[in-house]
Backbone as JSON Lines, residues from 0, in Angstrom:
{"i":0,"aa":"M","n":[-27.29,1.43,53.55],"ca":[-27.72,1.75,52.2],"c":[-29.06,1.07,51.97]}
{"i":1,"aa":"D","n":[-30.07,1.82,51.56],"ca":[-31.39,1.23,51.36],"c":[-31.51,0.63,49.97]}
{"i":2,"aa":"L","n":[-32.62,-0.03,49.73],"ca":[-32.84,-0.75,48.48],"c":[-32.93,0.2,47.29]}
{"i":3,"aa":"G","n":[-33.52,1.38,47.48],"ca":[-33.66,2.36,46.38],"c":[-32.31,2.86,45.91]}
{"i":4,"aa":"T","n":[-31.42,3.15,46.88],"ca":[-30.07,3.61,46.52],"c":[-29.3,2.51,45.8]}
{"i":5,"aa":"S","n":[-29.47,1.27,46.28],"ca":[-28.81,0.13,45.66],"c":[-29.27,-0.05,44.21]}
{"i":6,"aa":"N","n":[-30.55,0.06,43.94],"ca":[-31.08,-0.05,42.57],"c":[-30.58,1.09,41.7]}
{"i":7,"aa":"A","n":[-30.51,2.31,42.28],"ca":[-30.03,3.46,41.5],"c":[-28.57,3.26,41.09]}
{"i":8,"aa":"I","n":[-27.74,2.72,42.01],"ca":[-26.34,2.46,41.69],"c":[-26.22,1.38,40.63]}
{"i":9,"aa":"A","n":[-27.01,0.32,40.73],"ca":[-26.98,-0.75,39.74],"c":[-27.39,-0.23,38.37]}
{"i":10,"aa":"T","n":[-28.45,0.6,38.35],"ca":[-28.9,1.17,37.08],"c":[-27.83,2.06,36.49]}
{"i":11,"aa":"D","n":[-27.2,2.88,37.34],"ca":[-26.15,3.76,36.86],"c":[-24.97,2.97,36.32]}
{"i":12,"aa":"T","n":[-24.6,1.89,37.02],"ca":[-23.5,1.05,36.57],"c":[-23.83,0.39,35.25]}
{"i":13,"aa":"Q","n":[-25.05,-0.12,35.12],"ca":[-25.46,-0.75,33.87],"c":[-25.55,0.27,32.75]}
{"i":14,"aa":"G","n":[-26.04,1.45,33.07],"ca":[-26.13,2.51,32.05],"c":[-24.77,2.92,31.55]}
{"i":15,"aa":"T","n":[-23.81,3.03,32.47],"ca":[-22.44,3.39,32.07],"c":[-21.82,2.28,31.23]}
{"i":16,"aa":"A","n":[-22.07,1.04,31.63],"ca":[-21.52,-0.09,30.86],"c":[-22.14,-0.13,29.48]}
{"i":17,"aa":"A","n":[-23.43,0.12,29.4],"ca":[-24.09,0.11,28.1],"c":[-23.56,1.25,27.24]}
{"i":18,"aa":"T","n":[-23.31,2.4,27.86],"ca":[-22.76,3.53,27.11],"c":[-21.36,3.2,26.61]}
{"i":19,"aa":"A","n":[-20.57,2.5,27.42],"ca":[-19.21,2.17,27.02],"c":[-19.2,1.19,25.85]}
{"i":20,"aa":"Q","n":[-20.24,0.35,25.73],"ca":[-20.29,-0.62,24.65],"c":[-20.72,0.02,23.33]}
{"i":21,"aa":"R","n":[-21.47,1.12,23.41],"ca":[-21.94,1.76,22.19],"c":[-20.78,2.4,21.45]}
{"i":22,"aa":"P","n":[-20.78,2.31,20.11],"ca":[-19.69,2.96,19.37],"c":[-19.81,4.48,19.48]}
{"i":23,"aa":"R","n":[-18.67,5.13,19.68],"ca":[-18.67,6.59,19.73],"c":[-18.75,7.14,18.32]}
{"i":24,"aa":"R","n":[-19.19,8.36,18.23],"ca":[-19.27,9.0,16.92],"c":[-18.11,9.97,16.76]}
{"i":25,"aa":"A","n":[-17.55,9.98,15.57],"ca":[-16.48,10.93,15.28],"c":[-17.09,12.31,15.07]}
{"i":26,"aa":"K","n":[-16.25,13.33,14.93],"ca":[-16.76,14.69,14.75],"c":[-17.6,14.84,13.5]}
{"i":27,"aa":"D","n":[-17.29,14.05,12.45],"ca":[-18.05,14.16,11.22],"c":[-19.34,13.33,11.25]}
{"i":28,"aa":"G","n":[-19.64,12.69,12.4],"ca":[-20.9,11.96,12.55],"c":[-20.79,10.48,12.21]}
{"i":29,"aa":"R","n":[-19.65,10.03,11.65],"ca":[-19.52,8.62,11.31],"c":[-19.28,7.81,12.58]}
{"i":30,"aa":"R","n":[-19.77,6.59,12.59],"ca":[-19.6,5.72,13.75],"c":[-18.2,5.17,13.79]}
{"i":31,"aa":"R","n":[-17.64,5.12,14.99],"ca":[-16.34,4.49,15.18],"c":[-16.55,3.03,15.53]}
{"i":32,"aa":"P","n":[-15.6,2.17,15.24],"ca":[-15.77,0.75,15.53],"c":[-15.89,0.48,17.02]}
{"i":33,"aa":"R","n":[-16.46,-0.7,17.36],"ca":[-16.71,-1.06,18.75],"c":[-15.46,-1.56,19.47]}
{"i":34,"aa":"W","n":[-14.49,-2.12,18.73],"ca":[-13.35,-2.73,19.42],"c":[-12.48,-1.67,20.07]}
{"i":35,"aa":"P","n":[-11.76,-2.07,21.09],"ca":[-10.93,-1.1,21.82],"c":[-9.82,-0.54,20.95]}
{"i":36,"aa":"A","n":[-9.34,0.64,21.33],"ca":[-8.31,1.32,20.55],"c":[-7.02,0.51,20.45]}
{"i":37,"aa":"G","n":[-6.71,-0.3,21.45],"ca":[-5.49,-1.1,21.43],"c":[-5.49,-2.12,20.31]}
{"i":38,"aa":"D","n":[-6.65,-2.69,19.99],"ca":[-6.75,-3.67,18.91],"c":[-7.02,-3.02,17.56]}
{"i":39,"aa":"R","n":[-7.29,-1.74,17.57],"ca":[-7.67,-1.06,16.34],"c":[-6.56,-1.1,15.29]}
{"i":40,"aa":"W","n":[-5.32,-0.87,15.72],"ca":[-4.21,-0.86,14.75],"c":[-4.04,-2.22,14.1]}
{"i":41,"aa":"L","n":[-4.34,-3.29,14.82],"ca":[-4.2,-4.63,14.28],"c":[-5.18,-4.86,13.14]}
{"i":42,"aa":"G","n":[-6.42,-4.44,13.33],"ca":[-7.42,-4.55,12.27],"c":[-7.08,-3.68,11.08]}
{"i":43,"aa":"D","n":[-6.59,-2.46,11.34],"ca":[-6.2,-1.57,10.26],"c":[-5.03,-2.16,9.47]}
{"i":44,"aa":"A","n":[-4.06,-2.71,10.19],"ca":[-2.91,-3.32,9.53],"c":[-3.32,-4.52,8.69]}
{"i":45,"aa":"A","n":[-4.27,-5.29,9.19],"ca":[-4.72,-6.49,8.46],"c":[-5.4,-6.13,7.15]}
{"i":46,"aa":"V","n":[-6.28,-5.12,7.15],"ca":[-6.99,-4.78,5.91],"c":[-6.07,-4.14,4.88]}
{"i":47,"aa":"V","n":[-4.92,-3.66,5.31],"ca":[-3.94,-3.11,4.37],"c":[-2.95,-4.18,3.93]}
{"i":48,"aa":"A","n":[-2.49,-5.0,4.87],"ca":[-1.42,-5.97,4.59],"c":[-1.91,-7.18,3.8]}
{"i":49,"aa":"I","n":[-3.1,-7.67,4.09],"ca":[-3.58,-8.9,3.41],"c":[-3.69,-8.69,1.9]}
{"i":50,"aa":"P","n":[-4.36,-7.64,1.41],"ca":[-4.37,-7.43,-0.04],"c":[-2.98,-7.19,-0.63]}
{"i":51,"aa":"A","n":[-2.11,-6.5,0.12],"ca":[-0.75,-6.25,-0.38],"c":[0.01,-7.56,-0.56]}
{"i":52,"aa":"L","n":[-0.14,-8.47,0.4],"ca":[0.5,-9.79,0.28],"c":[-0.08,-10.58,-0.89]}
{"i":53,"aa":"I","n":[-1.39,-10.48,-1.09],"ca":[-2.02,-11.17,-2.23],"c":[-1.48,-10.6,-3.55]}
{"i":54,"aa":"G","n":[-1.4,-9.27,-3.64],"ca":[-0.88,-8.65,-4.86],"c":[0.55,-9.06,-5.14]}
{"i":55,"aa":"G","n":[1.39,-9.04,-4.1],"ca":[2.77,-9.46,-4.28],"c":[2.88,-10.92,-4.67]}
{"i":56,"aa":"A","n":[2.06,-11.77,-4.04],"ca":[2.09,-13.21,-4.35],"c":[1.65,-13.48,-5.78]}
{"i":57,"aa":"L","n":[0.62,-12.77,-6.25],"ca":[0.17,-12.95,-7.63],"c":[1.26,-12.57,-8.63]}
{"i":58,"aa":"C","n":[2.02,-11.53,-8.3],"ca":[3.12,-11.12,-9.18],"c":[4.26,-12.14,-9.18]}
{"i":59,"aa":"L","n":[4.46,-12.82,-8.07],"ca":[5.58,-13.77,-7.97],"c":[5.29,-15.1,-8.68]}
{"i":60,"aa":"I","n":[4.01,-15.39,-8.95],"ca":[3.67,-16.65,-9.63],"c":[4.25,-16.62,-11.04]}
{"i":61,"aa":"D","n":[5.13,-17.53,-11.33],"ca":[5.77,-17.64,-12.66],"c":[6.42,-16.34,-13.11]}
{"i":62,"aa":"I","n":[7.02,-15.6,-12.19],"ca":[7.62,-14.31,-12.55],"c":[8.8,-14.48,-13.51]}
{"i":63,"aa":"T","n":[9.45,-15.63,-13.47],"ca":[10.59,-15.86,-14.37],"c":[10.24,-16.78,-15.53]}
{"i":64,"aa":"A","n":[8.96,-17.11,-15.68],"ca":[8.57,-18.11,-16.69],"c":[8.69,-17.58,-18.12]}
{"i":65,"aa":"R","n":[8.24,-16.36,-18.38],"ca":[8.31,-15.88,-19.75],"c":[9.64,-15.19,-20.01]}
{"i":66,"aa":"S","n":[10.06,-15.23,-21.25],"ca":[11.34,-14.61,-21.6],"c":[11.19,-13.09,-21.63]}
{"i":67,"aa":"L","n":[12.32,-12.41,-21.65],"ca":[12.29,-10.95,-21.66],"c":[11.65,-10.43,-22.92]}
{"i":68,"aa":"G","n":[10.78,-9.44,-22.76],"ca":[10.19,-8.77,-23.91],"c":[11.14,-7.71,-24.45]}
{"i":69,"aa":"F","n":[10.68,-7.0,-25.48],"ca":[11.54,-6.0,-26.14],"c":[11.94,-4.89,-25.17]}
{"i":70,"aa":"D","n":[10.97,-4.3,-24.46],"ca":[11.29,-3.22,-23.52],"c":[12.12,-3.72,-22.35]}
{"i":71,"aa":"E","n":[11.83,-4.94,-21.88],"ca":[12.61,-5.51,-20.78],"c":[14.05,-5.75,-21.21]}
{"i":72,"aa":"S","n":[14.24,-6.15,-22.45],"ca":[15.61,-6.34,-22.96],"c":[16.37,-5.02,-22.97]}
{"i":73,"aa":"A","n":[15.65,-3.93,-23.29],"ca":[16.29,-2.62,-23.25],"c":[16.72,-2.28,-21.82]}
{"i":74,"aa":"T","n":[15.85,-2.6,-20.85],"ca":[16.22,-2.37,-19.44],"c":[17.46,-3.17,-19.08]}
{"i":75,"aa":"A","n":[17.46,-4.46,-19.42],"ca":[18.6,-5.32,-19.08],"c":[19.88,-4.8,-19.73]}
{"i":76,"aa":"S","n":[19.78,-4.35,-20.96],"ca":[20.96,-3.85,-21.67],"c":[21.47,-2.55,-21.05]}
{"i":77,"aa":"I","n":[20.57,-1.63,-20.77],"ca":[20.97,-0.31,-20.24],"c":[21.58,-0.45,-18.85]}
{"i":78,"aa":"V","n":[20.95,-1.21,-17.97],"ca":[21.43,-1.27,-16.58],"c":[22.71,-2.09,-16.45]}
{"i":79,"aa":"S","n":[23.1,-2.8,-17.5],"ca":[24.34,-3.56,-17.48],"c":[25.55,-2.71,-17.85]}
{"i":80,"aa":"E","n":[25.31,-1.5,-18.35],"ca":[26.39,-0.6,-18.74],"c":[27.04,0.02,-17.5]}
{"i":81,"aa":"H","n":[28.2,0.64,-17.69],"ca":[28.91,1.28,-16.58],"c":[29.43,2.65,-17.02]}
{"i":82,"aa":"G","n":[29.56,3.55,-16.05],"ca":[30.18,4.86,-16.29],"c":[29.48,5.67,-17.35]}
{"i":83,"aa":"A","n":[30.3,6.19,-18.3],"ca":[29.77,7.06,-19.36],"c":[28.81,6.31,-20.27]}
{"i":84,"aa":"A","n":[29.05,5.02,-20.47],"ca":[28.15,4.23,-21.32],"c":[26.76,4.15,-20.69]}
{"i":85,"aa":"L","n":[26.7,4.03,-19.36],"ca":[25.4,4.01,-18.66],"c":[24.7,5.35,-18.82]}
{"i":86,"aa":"S","n":[25.42,6.45,-18.61],"ca":[24.84,7.79,-18.76],"c":[24.33,8.01,-20.17]}
{"i":87,"aa":"H","n":[25.12,7.61,-21.17],"ca":[24.72,7.77,-22.57],"c":[23.48,6.93,-22.89]}
{"i":88,"aa":"A","n":[23.45,5.69,-22.38],"ca":[22.31,4.81,-22.65],"c":[21.03,5.36,-22.01]}
{"i":89,"aa":"I","n":[21.15,5.89,-20.78],"ca":[19.97,6.48,-20.12],"c":[19.49,7.69,-20.89]}
{"i":90,"aa":"A","n":[20.42,8.56,-21.31],"ca":[20.05,9.76,-22.06],"c":[19.45,9.4,-23.41]}
{"i":91,"aa":"H","n":[19.98,8.37,-24.06],"ca":[19.47,7.93,-25.37],"c":[18.05,7.37,-25.26]}
{"i":92,"aa":"D","n":[17.72,6.8,-24.1],"ca":[16.39,6.24,-23.88],"c":[15.37,7.33,-23.6]}
{"i":93,"aa":"G","n":[15.81,8.55,-23.43],"ca":[14.89,9.65,-23.18],"c":[15.05,10.25,-21.81]}
{"i":94,"aa":"G","n":[15.66,9.52,-20.89],"ca":[15.94,10.06,-19.57],"c":[14.75,10.07,-18.62]}
{"i":95,"aa":"N","n":[13.55,9.7,-19.09],"ca":[12.39,9.75,-18.2],"c":[12.36,8.62,-17.19]}
{"i":96,"aa":"M","n":[13.22,7.62,-17.37],"ca":[13.29,6.51,-16.41],"c":[14.67,6.44,-15.78]}
{"i":97,"aa":"S","n":[15.35,7.56,-15.7],"ca":[16.74,7.54,-15.23],"c":[16.86,7.04,-13.79]}
{"i":98,"aa":"G","n":[15.96,7.46,-12.9],"ca":[16.0,6.97,-11.51],"c":[15.82,5.47,-11.43]}
{"i":99,"aa":"Y","n":[14.9,4.96,-12.24],"ca":[14.66,3.51,-12.27],"c":[15.9,2.77,-12.77]}
{"i":100,"aa":"Y","n":[16.52,3.29,-13.82],"ca":[17.71,2.64,-14.37],"c":[18.87,2.66,-13.37]}
{"i":101,"aa":"V","n":[19.02,3.74,-12.64],"ca":[20.09,3.81,-11.63],"c":[19.84,2.78,-10.53]}
{"i":102,"aa":"L","n":[18.59,2.69,-10.07],"ca":[18.24,1.67,-9.07],"c":[18.53,0.27,-9.59]}
{"i":103,"aa":"M","n":[18.09,-0.01,-10.8],"ca":[18.29,-1.34,-11.38],"c":[19.77,-1.62,-11.63]}
{"i":104,"aa":"H","n":[20.53,-0.59,-12.0],"ca":[21.97,-0.77,-12.2],"c":[22.63,-1.2,-10.89]}
{"i":105,"aa":"A","n":[22.21,-0.57,-9.78],"ca":[22.76,-0.94,-8.47],"c":[22.39,-2.38,-8.12]}
{"i":106,"aa":"L","n":[21.14,-2.78,-8.37],"ca":[20.72,-4.15,-8.06],"c":[21.44,-5.17,-8.92]}
{"i":107,"aa":"V","n":[21.58,-4.87,-10.2],"ca":[22.27,-5.79,-11.11],"c":[23.76,-5.9,-10.73]}
{"i":108,"aa":"S","n":[24.36,-4.79,-10.32],"ca":[25.77,-4.82,-9.89],"c":[25.94,-5.71,-8.65]}
{"i":109,"aa":"L","n":[24.94,-5.69,-7.75],"ca":[25.03,-6.48,-6.52],"c":[24.65,-7.94,-6.71]}
{"i":110,"aa":"F","n":[23.58,-8.19,-7.47],"ca":[23.0,-9.54,-7.52],"c":[23.04,-10.21,-8.89]}
{"i":111,"aa":"G","n":[23.57,-9.56,-9.9],"ca":[23.61,-10.17,-11.22],"c":[22.39,-9.79,-12.05]}
{"i":112,"aa":"R","n":[22.4,-10.26,-13.3],"ca":[21.37,-9.86,-14.25],"c":[20.34,-10.95,-14.47]}
{"i":113,"aa":"G","n":[20.02,-11.7,-13.44],"ca":[19.02,-12.75,-13.57],"c":[17.62,-12.19,-13.74]}
{"i":114,"aa":"M","n":[16.75,-13.04,-14.23],"ca":[15.37,-12.63,-14.49],"c":[14.66,-12.16,-13.22]}
{"i":115,"aa":"L","n":[14.91,-12.85,-12.12],"ca":[14.27,-12.48,-10.86],"c":[14.75,-11.12,-10.37]}
{"i":116,"aa":"V","n":[16.04,-10.87,-10.5],"ca":[16.59,-9.58,-10.08],"c":[15.99,-8.44,-10.9]}
{"i":117,"aa":"L","n":[15.8,-8.66,-12.2],"ca":[15.26,-7.63,-13.07],"c":[13.77,-7.37,-12.8]}
{"i":118,"aa":"R","n":[13.03,-8.39,-12.4],"ca":[11.58,-8.24,-12.26],"c":[11.09,-8.07,-10.83]}
{"i":119,"aa":"L","n":[11.87,-8.47,-9.85],"ca":[11.41,-8.41,-8.45],"c":[11.07,-6.99,-7.97]}
{"i":120,"aa":"P","n":[11.82,-5.95,-8.35],"ca":[11.43,-4.6,-7.91],"c":[10.01,-4.21,-8.35]}
{"i":121,"aa":"S","n":[9.6,-4.67,-9.51],"ca":[8.24,-4.38,-9.98],"c":[7.2,-5.1,-9.14]}
{"i":122,"aa":"A","n":[7.48,-6.35,-8.76],"ca":[6.55,-7.09,-7.91],"c":[6.42,-6.43,-6.54]}
{"i":123,"aa":"I","n":[7.54,-5.97,-5.99],"ca":[7.5,-5.27,-4.71],"c":[6.72,-3.96,-4.84]}
{"i":124,"aa":"A","n":[6.91,-3.27,-5.98],"ca":[6.19,-2.02,-6.21],"c":[4.68,-2.24,-6.28]}
{"i":125,"aa":"V","n":[4.25,-3.37,-6.84],"ca":[2.82,-3.67,-6.87],"c":[2.29,-3.87,-5.46]}
{"i":126,"aa":"A","n":[3.02,-4.61,-4.64],"ca":[2.59,-4.81,-3.25],"c":[2.5,-3.47,-2.52]}
{"i":127,"aa":"V","n":[3.45,-2.58,-2.77],"ca":[3.41,-1.25,-2.15],"c":[2.22,-0.45,-2.66]}
{"i":128,"aa":"A","n":[1.96,-0.52,-3.97],"ca":[0.81,0.2,-4.54],"c":[-0.5,-0.28,-3.94]}
{"i":129,"aa":"V","n":[-0.63,-1.59,-3.75],"ca":[-1.84,-2.15,-3.14],"c":[-1.97,-1.68,-1.69]}
{"i":130,"aa":"A","n":[-0.87,-1.7,-0.96],"ca":[-0.9,-1.26,0.44],"c":[-1.27,0.22,0.55]}
{"i":131,"aa":"V","n":[-0.7,1.04,-0.31],"ca":[-0.99,2.47,-0.25],"c":[-2.44,2.74,-0.65]}
{"i":132,"aa":"T","n":[-2.94,1.99,-1.62],"ca":[-4.36,2.12,-1.99],"c":[-5.25,1.76,-0.8]}
{"i":133,"aa":"G","n":[-4.88,0.71,-0.08],"ca":[-5.63,0.34,1.12],"c":[-5.56,1.43,2.18]}
{"i":134,"aa":"L","n":[-4.38,2.01,2.37],"ca":[-4.25,3.11,3.34],"c":[-5.11,4.3,2.96]}
{"i":135,"aa":"L","n":[-5.17,4.58,1.67],"ca":[-6.01,5.68,1.19],"c":[-7.48,5.4,1.47]}
{"i":136,"aa":"G","n":[-7.92,4.18,1.17],"ca":[-9.3,3.8,1.46],"c":[-9.6,3.85,2.95]}
{"i":137,"aa":"L","n":[-8.65,3.4,3.75],"ca":[-8.81,3.41,5.21],"c":[-8.94,4.83,5.74]}
{"i":138,"aa":"R","n":[-8.12,5.7,5.24],"ca":[-8.14,7.08,5.72],"c":[-9.41,7.81,5.31]}
{"i":139,"aa":"L","n":[-9.9,7.52,4.1],"ca":[-11.07,8.24,3.6],"c":[-12.4,7.62,4.02]}
{"i":140,"aa":"F","n":[-12.49,6.28,4.0],"ca":[-13.8,5.65,4.13],"c":[-13.9,4.56,5.19]}
{"i":141,"aa":"G","n":[-12.79,4.07,5.71],"ca":[-12.84,3.04,6.74],"c":[-12.34,1.69,6.26]}
{"i":142,"aa":"R","n":[-12.44,0.71,7.14],"ca":[-11.85,-0.61,6.9],"c":[-12.45,-1.36,5.72]}
{"i":143,"aa":"R","n":[-13.77,-1.36,5.63],"ca":[-14.41,-2.14,4.56],"c":[-13.98,-1.62,3.19]}
{"i":144,"aa":"A","n":[-13.99,-0.3,3.02],"ca":[-13.56,0.3,1.76],"c":[-12.08,0.01,1.5]}
{"i":145,"aa":"A","n":[-11.27,0.06,2.56],"ca":[-9.84,-0.22,2.39],"c":[-9.61,-1.64,1.91]}
{"i":146,"aa":"L","n":[-10.33,-2.58,2.49],"ca":[-10.17,-3.98,2.1],"c":[-10.61,-4.21,0.66]}
{"i":147,"aa":"V","n":[-11.76,-3.66,0.29],"ca":[-12.27,-3.83,-1.07],"c":[-11.33,-3.17,-2.08]}
{"i":148,"aa":"A","n":[-10.9,-1.93,-1.79],"ca":[-9.99,-1.23,-2.7],"c":[-8.68,-1.98,-2.86]}
{"i":149,"aa":"G","n":[-8.14,-2.46,-1.75],"ca":[-6.89,-3.21,-1.8],"c":[-7.02,-4.5,-2.6]}
{"i":150,"aa":"L","n":[-8.1,-5.23,-2.37],"ca":[-8.3,-6.5,-3.1],"c":[-8.5,-6.26,-4.58]}
{"i":151,"aa":"L","n":[-9.29,-5.24,-4.94],"ca":[-9.5,-4.95,-6.37],"c":[-8.21,-4.52,-7.04]}
{"i":152,"aa":"T","n":[-7.38,-3.79,-6.33],"ca":[-6.08,-3.4,-6.9],"c":[-5.17,-4.61,-7.03]}
{"i":153,"aa":"A","n":[-5.19,-5.47,-6.04],"ca":[-4.29,-6.64,-6.03],"c":[-4.57,-7.59,-7.18]}
{"i":154,"aa":"V","n":[-5.83,-7.71,-7.58],"ca":[-6.18,-8.68,-8.64],"c":[-6.3,-8.03,-10.01]}
{"i":155,"aa":"S","n":[-5.88,-6.77,-10.13],"ca":[-5.91,-6.1,-11.43],"c":[-4.94,-6.8,-12.38]}
{"i":156,"aa":"V","n":[-5.45,-7.27,-13.49],"ca":[-4.64,-8.05,-14.43],"c":[-3.48,-7.22,-14.97]}
{"i":157,"aa":"S","n":[-3.77,-5.96,-15.36],"ca":[-2.68,-5.14,-15.89],"c":[-1.61,-4.86,-14.87]}
{"i":158,"aa":"L","n":[-2.03,-4.62,-13.61],"ca":[-1.04,-4.33,-12.58],"c":[-0.19,-5.56,-12.27]}
{"i":159,"aa":"V","n":[-0.81,-6.74,-12.26],"ca":[-0.04,-7.97,-12.06],"c":[0.94,-8.18,-13.22]}
{"i":160,"aa":"F","n":[0.49,-7.9,-14.44],"ca":[1.37,-8.01,-15.61],"c":[2.56,-7.06,-15.47]}
{"i":161,"aa":"W","n":[2.31,-5.82,-15.08],"ca":[3.4,-4.86,-14.89],"c":[4.29,-5.27,-13.73]}
{"i":162,"aa":"G","n":[3.73,-5.95,-12.74],"ca":[4.51,-6.42,-11.62],"c":[5.42,-7.58,-11.96]}
{"i":163,"aa":"Q","n":[5.23,-8.14,-13.15],"ca":[6.09,-9.24,-13.61],"c":[7.02,-8.79,-14.72]}
{"i":164,"aa":"G","n":[7.19,-7.49,-14.86],"ca":[8.03,-6.98,-15.94],"c":[9.2,-6.17,-15.41]}
{"i":165,"aa":"A","n":[10.25,-6.12,-16.21],"ca":[11.46,-5.37,-15.86],"c":[11.36,-3.96,-16.4]}
{"i":166,"aa":"R","n":[10.3,-3.26,-16.03],"ca":[10.09,-1.87,-16.42],"c":[9.6,-1.1,-15.21]}
{"i":167,"aa":"S","n":[9.47,0.21,-15.33],"ca":[9.16,1.05,-14.17],"c":[7.66,1.3,-13.98]}
{"i":168,"aa":"Y","n":[6.81,0.65,-14.76],"ca":[5.37,0.97,-14.72],"c":[4.77,0.74,-13.33]}
{"i":169,"aa":"A","n":[5.06,-0.38,-12.71],"ca":[4.51,-0.67,-11.38],"c":[5.03,0.32,-10.35]}
{"i":170,"aa":"L","n":[6.28,0.7,-10.48],"ca":[6.86,1.69,-9.57],"c":[6.16,3.04,-9.7]}
{"i":171,"aa":"L","n":[5.83,3.41,-10.94],"ca":[5.12,4.67,-11.17],"c":[3.72,4.62,-10.59]}
{"i":172,"aa":"V","n":[3.05,3.47,-10.67],"ca":[1.73,3.32,-10.05],"c":[1.84,3.49,-8.54]}
{"i":173,"aa":"A","n":[2.86,2.9,-7.93],"ca":[3.06,3.03,-6.48],"c":[3.29,4.49,-6.1]}
{"i":174,"aa":"F","n":[4.11,5.21,-6.87],"ca":[4.34,6.62,-6.58],"c":[3.07,7.45,-6.77]}
{"i":175,"aa":"S","n":[2.28,7.11,-7.78],"ca":[1.03,7.82,-8.01],"c":[0.07,7.63,-6.84]}
{"i":176,"aa":"C","n":[-0.06,6.4,-6.36],"ca":[-0.91,6.12,-5.2],"c":[-0.41,6.87,-3.97]}
{"i":177,"aa":"A","n":[0.9,6.88,-3.79],"ca":[1.48,7.59,-2.64],"c":[1.22,9.08,-2.72]}
{"i":178,"aa":"S","n":[1.22,9.63,-3.94],"ca":[0.95,11.07,-4.08],"c":[-0.48,11.39,-3.69]}
{"i":179,"aa":"F","n":[-1.43,10.51,-4.01],"ca":[-2.82,10.72,-3.59],"c":[-2.94,10.68,-2.07]}
{"i":180,"aa":"L","n":[-2.26,9.72,-1.45],"ca":[-2.3,9.61,0.0],"c":[-1.68,10.84,0.66]}
{"i":181,"aa":"A","n":[-0.59,11.33,0.1],"ca":[0.04,12.54,0.62],"c":[-0.88,13.75,0.47]}
{"i":182,"aa":"F","n":[-1.57,13.83,-0.66],"ca":[-2.51,14.93,-0.9],"c":[-3.63,14.92,0.14]}
{"i":183,"aa":"V","n":[-4.2,13.73,0.4],"ca":[-5.27,13.62,1.39],"c":[-4.75,14.02,2.77]}
{"i":184,"aa":"A","n":[-3.54,13.6,3.1],"ca":[-2.97,13.96,4.4],"c":[-2.76,15.47,4.52]}
{"i":185,"aa":"L","n":[-2.43,16.12,3.41],"ca":[-2.2,17.57,3.44],"c":[-3.5,18.36,3.57]}
{"i":186,"aa":"V","n":[-4.55,17.94,2.86],"ca":[-5.78,18.73,2.84],"c":[-6.77,18.34,3.94]}
{"i":187,"aa":"E","n":[-6.56,17.18,4.57],"ca":[-7.48,16.77,5.62],"c":[-7.34,17.7,6.82]}
{"i":188,"aa":"P","n":[-8.47,18.16,7.37],"ca":[-8.36,19.05,8.53],"c":[-7.74,18.33,9.72]}
{"i":189,"aa":"K","n":[-6.92,19.05,10.44],"ca":[-6.24,18.48,11.6],"c":[-7.21,18.4,12.78]}
{"i":190,"aa":"D","n":[-7.16,17.28,13.52],"ca":[-7.97,17.11,14.72],"c":[-7.13,17.6,15.9]}
{"i":191,"aa":"D","n":[-7.49,18.79,16.43],"ca":[-6.7,19.35,17.52],"c":[-7.05,18.79,18.88]}
{"i":192,"aa":"G","n":[-8.04,17.89,18.91],"ca":[-8.41,17.25,20.16],"c":[-9.38,18.08,20.98]}
{"i":193,"aa":"A","n":[-9.73,19.26,20.51],"ca":[-10.7,20.07,21.26],"c":[-12.08,19.5,21.1]}
{"i":194,"aa":"G","n":[-12.84,19.47,22.17],"ca":[-14.05,18.79,22.25],"c":[-15.24,19.17,21.58]}
């Protein structure tokens, strides 16, 4: 092998290595991250999970410190009923929160009517809402947007307040976020892998 062939092979090897280091472009022209695909899920999980944990932790701070408010007392009263009395109480409340009341009735039957039992589902719902918001940002715009969206959702004062209450508001926010994510998944064009 002569010196010219050796230099050509070295150049080709370096060129291939340099090409492998460059980020690939997706079909829509956006740059893909440089890290390998195996580590990609870890980064994606981190930008979704960290804000969700922050949101849940903020809701858990002094979650049992304040006494039950008027609406929370209605929740505690309704979910403590049984049989026909429970059905009548749910119908009398308007029936728009019947699924929430049934869930809370099951939790109260299992764990009692303590303040933490009444409010913990809302705190979990806030963490889920933050995570789903992060997933939506990740799917539409990438990691940086997912992290920012998740953090802004996690520190929302009203959402943290709802996450510390025995009402269905935080759960409804989580369902609303999930419906947006489902909508994006339905309308997003499928990548068939064709080149």
